N, C-alpha and C positions, 0 to 999 in steps of 0.2 A: 350167354346167360339168358336166353329167351325164356326159359322156364321161370327164372327169378323175376324178370321184367313183367311177365304175364301175371304172376302171382301178386306182385306188388301193385300192378295197375288195377287188378280186380279188388284188392283190399283197399287201396286208396279211394276208389270210387265209393265203396261202401262206407268208409270212414267219413268222407266228406259229406255224405248225405246225412250223417248223424253227428256232425262235428260239435254242435253246441250241447247236445245231450251227453256226448262222451267226454268233452274237454274238461269240464269241472270234475267229473267222476275220476278221470285219469289222473289229474293233478292231485286230487285229494288222496287217492290210493297210493300214488308214488311217494307223497310226502309222509304219509302214515308209516310206510315201510322204511323211510330213511333218506329219501332223495332231498337232501337239504344241506346247507352250509351253516356251520356253527361259528359265530363271531367270538372274538377274544373275551367278551364279557359273558359268554354262554348263551346269548340270544341265537335263535335258530331261524334261518330264512329258507323257504322252499326254493329248490332249483326247478325252473320250468322244464317241462317234458314235451317233446314234439309228438304230435298225434300220428304223423305219417312216418312209418319206419323205413330203415334201410333193410333191404331184402337181398339175400345171397343164396345161391344154391350150394350144395355141399362141396362140389369140386372147386368153385371159386373161393370159398372160405378156406379150404385146405391149401390152395395156392398162396393165399395171402398169409396164412399161418406159417407156411414153409419159408416165405420171404422173411418174415419177422424172426423166425428161428435162426436162419443163416446170417442175417444182418446182426443179430444179437451176439452170436458166437464170434463173428468177425470183429465186432466192436470190442469184445473182451480180449481177443487176440491182439488187436492193434493197440489197445491200452497197455498190454504187457510189453509190447515193443517200445512204446513211447516211454515207459518207465525204465526200460533197460538201456536206453540211449541217452547219454548225458545231456546233449543239447536239447532233446525233446523232454527229458525228465524235468529239467529245471523249469522249462516253460509250463509244463503241465502242473507240477506241484505249486508253482507260483500262482496258478489260477485258483487254488483251493484255500479254504480256511486253515488255520494252524492244525487243528485236530484232523481234518480231512487229509491234509498233506502228510501228517505223521502216519496215519493209518495206511494211506496209499503206498508210502515208501516202505513200510514194514511188511505189508502183505497184499500184493496186487490181487484183485478179485478174480476168482476162477469158477466159483460155484454160485449161481444166481437162481433162486427158485422162481423168480418172476422178473421179466423185463417187459417193456412196452415200446413198440415202434409206432410212431405217429406218421400217418400217410395223408396225402391229399390226392384226390383222383381228378385228373383232367383228361387229356388225351391218353394218358397212361397213369398207373398207380405209382406215385412218387413218395419215397420215405423222406421226411423232413428232419427227424431226429430220433435218438434212441434214449429211452428213460430206463435207469437202472437203480436210482437211489430209493425212491418209494413210488414205483410205478402203479398208481392207484386206479380206482374206479372199477375194480372187479365187482364190488358190491353194487355200486350205482348201476352198472350195466345190467345186472340181474334184476334189480328193482324195477328198472325201466321196462324191460321186456316182459317181466312177470305181471307188472301192473297193467300193461296193455292187454295181455292175454286174459287177465282176470276181468277187466272191464268189458272187453268184447264178449267174453264168455257169459258174463252176467246179462248183457243186453240180448245176446243170442239165445239165452236160456240153456246154456250148456251146464251139465252137472259137474260136481266137484271132481269126479274121477276123470272126466274128459279134459278139464282144465289142467289137472295134474299131468295128464299124458302129453298135452301140448307143451307144457313147461319142460318136462323131461326130454322131449324130442328136440326142443330148442337148445338145450345145453345150459351149463351154468359155469360162469367164470369163478364164482366162489368155490365151487367144487373142484375146479381145475387148480385153483390156488391151494386149496387144502391138500390135494394129492401131491402137488409140487413140494409143499412144505414137508410132508411126511417123507417123500423121496429124498429130499435134501438132508433131512435128519438121518435117514438111513445111510447116506453117503458119508456123513461125518461120524456117526456112531453105529456101525453095522450091527444088526441084531438087537438093538435097544430101541424099541418103539416108544415114543414119547407118551406120557400119561396126562400131562397138563401143559397147556400153551399160554403164553403171555403175548398179547399184542401191545408192544411198547410204543406209546404215543405221548404227545404232550397234552396237558390239560386244555380243554376247550379247543382241541385240534379242529381245524376247519372241516375235516371229514369225519367228525366224531360219530355222527349218525350212521355213516357207512360202516365204520368200524364196529359199532354196536350190532349192525346187521350181520357182519362177518362173524362176530363172537357167537351169535345165536346159531348161525349155520354150522360153524365148526363144531359146536357142542352137539348139534343134531347129527352131524356126520360121525361123531364118536369120540371127540377129544374135548375134555373140559377146558374152557378158554375164558380168560379174563382180560379186560383192558387194564393196563398197568402204566403208571406214570413214573418217570425217573426218580422223583423225590420220594417215592414209596419204597424203593429197593433197599433192602437191609444189607448191612456189611456182614458178609458170611463167606468164609473161605471154601465152603463145601457145596454151596447151592446158590442159585438165583432165587431169591425169596422175597415175598411181601408178607409180613407177619409169619404165620405158620405155614402159609401156602408156598410150595416149592414148584418151580417151573423147569422142565427139562427141554423145552423148545420155546424160543423167543422169536416172534415175527416183528421185525423192526419197521415201524411206520412213523419214522421220526427222522427229519433231516439231521445229519451229523452236526451241521453248523448250528442247529437249534440247541443242541446239547451244550454248546459253549456259551449260550446266552445266560446272563445272571438269573439265578433262581430256578432254572430248569432242572439242573442236576446238582443240588447243593452238597450232597454227600459224595459225589464223584463215582457212584456205582454204575451208572450207565457208561461212563467213559471207561471204567474198569472192564466192563463186559465187552466193549468194542475192542479193547487192546489185548485181551488175553487170547490164548489159543482157542479157536472155535471148538466147542465140545468139551472143554475142560470142566466147566460147571453146567453148561447148557449149550445146546445148539442154537446159533444165532443166524437167522435168515431174514432178509438178505444181510450179509455182512456189509461193512462200509464199501460202497462202490461208486463214489462220486466221480472219479476220473473217467469211468466208462461213458458217462453221458455228457462230458465236456464236448462242446461242438467242434473244438479243434481236432479231437479224435475222429469225429464224423468227417471232418475235412480230409483227414488222412485216408479214411476209407474211400472217399471219392477219388483222391489222387491215385490210389492203388490200382484203379482201372487202367491207367496209362503208364504206371510205373511198376514193371515186373520185379525190380529189385526190392522195392518197398513191400509188395505183396509177398514175395518169398521170405523176406526178413520177418514179417509178421506171422508167417506160416499159414497164410490163407489158402483154403482149398479151392479147387476149380469151381465147386458149387457156390462157395461164398463169394468168389469174384464174379461169378455169373449173376448172383443176386444183387450185388452192388451195381454192376453194369446195367441191370434191368431196372432197378428201382431208385437208386440214389442220384439226385440231380447234382450238377456241377457245384461243388462247395470247396472253398479254399479259405485259409486264414488270411485276413486282410492285413498283409504286411508288405511294406515297400511302396514307394511313390508310384511305380508303374501300374501295379494292380489297382491302387486307390484311384488313380486317374482314369483307368479303364472303366471301373465301376461307376465313377462319377459322370463319365461321358455318356452312359447308357442307362439312365435311371429306370426305364420301363422294364429292364431285363433282370434287375437284381433286388435282393433283400439282404439287409444287414442284421446280424444277430449277435448279441454279446455271447461270448463263448461259454460262460458259466452263469446262467441266470434261468429264471423260470417265470411262467405266467404271462409271457408276451410283453413284459414291461420294457425291454430294451430291444425291440424288433422294429426295424424301419423298412417299410416297403416303398421302393422308389416310385412305383405307380401311384401311390397315395400321397405324394409329396405336397400336393396342393390342398389336402383335406385337413380339417381341424384336428382330427385325432393324431395325425403325424406331428403337427406342431406341438400338441400337448405332450406327446412322448419325448420329443426333443427337449422341451423345456424341463421336463421331469429329470431327464438324464443329465443335461448340461444347461443350466440356466443362462450361461453366457454365450450360447451358440445360437445363431440365427437359424430358424427352421427351413433352411434351404438344403437341397440334396447335396450339393457340392460341399457345403460347410459340414454337413453331417458326415460325409465320407472322409473328409480331412480329419475331423476330430476322432472318428471311430478308428482310423488307421494309426492313431498315436495314443489312444486310451488303453492302458494296460489293465485297468480294473476288470476283475472277472475273467482274466486271461485274454483280454482284447476282444476283437470281433472276427466273425467269419462273414464272407460274402457267399450268397447262395443264389443260384439261378431261380427266378420266380417260376412257381408252378401255377399254370392256369387252371383254376378250379371253379368252373361256373357255378354261381349260386342257384338255388332252386326254391320253388314255392313250398311252404309247409304251414303247419298250424301249431303255434306254440301255446301250450296250455298252462294255465295257473288257476288260482281260485276263482277268477272272474270268467273263465271259459276258454275257448279256443280262439286265438287271434292270428289272422293271416300274417306271415312273415316271410321274407326272402332271406334264406340262410345259406352260408357256406358251411358245408358239412365235411368234417374230417373222418378218418377211419383209423382206429388204433387197434393193432393186433398184439396179443400177448404171446410170450414165449418163455422158455427156460434155458439155462446154460449149465451143462455139466452134471445133469441129473442121471443120465443114462436111460431116460425114458421121456416120452412126450406126453405131458398131461393133456386132457381134452379141452384145450384153450379155445376161446371164442374171440370176441372183439367188443369194443365200445366205440360209439360215435357221439360227437358233439356238434352242435350247430350254433352258429353265431351270425349276427348281421354284418360283421366285418370280415376281412380276409384273415385277420389274426383270430383264430378260433379259440375262444376261452370262455368258460362258463361265467366267471366273475365279470366279464365285460359285456354281459347282457345276453349270453347264449343259454343253451340248455342241453339236456341229454336227449339223444335220438335213439329210440329202441332199435335193436338189431334182431331180425328174425330170419330163420332159415326158410327157404322158399316153400318147403313142404308144409310147414306150420302156417305160414302166411296164406297159402292156398286154402287150407282147412278153415282158417278164421274167416276168410272172405266168403267161403261157401256157407259157413254157419250164419253170418250176417244176412246173406242173400236169402237164405231159407226163412228168415223172420220177416222179410218184407211183405 
């Protein structure tokens, strides 16, 4: 990737020279476009944005997208096997909420407009998990990249048409998502193009500003789109409707388990939509897909590298097994005294993760066992457990909540220097940066997906935990941006 490294190096030098000038401008532009988190009370907080981007050439981006696509299809296949085998089915369904389990048992997912594979890059690119329920940040990633292009363009004196050309050359995950949703709708209802789309979400969704950005983009791409809340849905046997507005395509951006919470779906119309045959009143994408991202399924993918019978039973292709062998670190369900003792004896090598959870809340990194953050997470999960690695391993091996735990080999991902921007300017930070690639399953085509990156001061990369979004640029665009800034020196 010498071309990408060279383009990034030139751009980084130019950005560092103008860091304070650009930092506040970049943060303001990104927040204006929707790079923010919405609290339960409706208050909005800006998400920091890194000034120094991740830069990839086209070939490397395509390689990572291919890995994401193969790992996603393999995950769907392994989920199907787990739900078909009684001993695996009971464990998998027991991981889920009542509605999630009901939907998984009735209709295993096979068609997913969007998935997201979260990687860390150390000596090699390693996939840590697969997201399939509401794999978000397509909007955030576009906002971050476009804000950086706009700010650099403004400082460099580039006209609007040049900035537009740079954005188009860089690609758009919002557009890829739109294409994927239309393709998924065509698979469910051949020959019937949707005329109006609903983005189904909860009130004051944490990513509400991102969803508003997607609503605007989808409308600009050609499909009238609304944000819709479950309590607005009308009881109608013929259509999915809010008032007089009818929707023939619904993009679900709502955890199934949220629908079960009091007051979210008082009329039961969201539950009805999830339960009925897809396409009866409207096409629903993604349908309920909770079991696909259960980490125990990811552990089965890891095990399939060494287990030919397991791989054959799941119907994994040679390409899928090759992608697993290349990118999935050793991962196993933490079951049995022998494995628990092995993991406890070598803390620097392992990470423990609750099988069905999100946001890094129940992730325990052995190497961080002496840090305050480790102790805080232990006390949050188990107030009665001493924050010692051996005690954590022992409790994790017997805790069945959320489907128990998996043990995963630690991926060495060295942090790097960056500049995290907010309203006060650009602050030097050392960040661990992940790389998440989008994919689709069952569409019959590959939308023009890109990626999103997050950076955080801890090894658990999470925006809420003090991190931010890192723009992703193609090497050709980064090179032109660097040249534009150099020409203004």
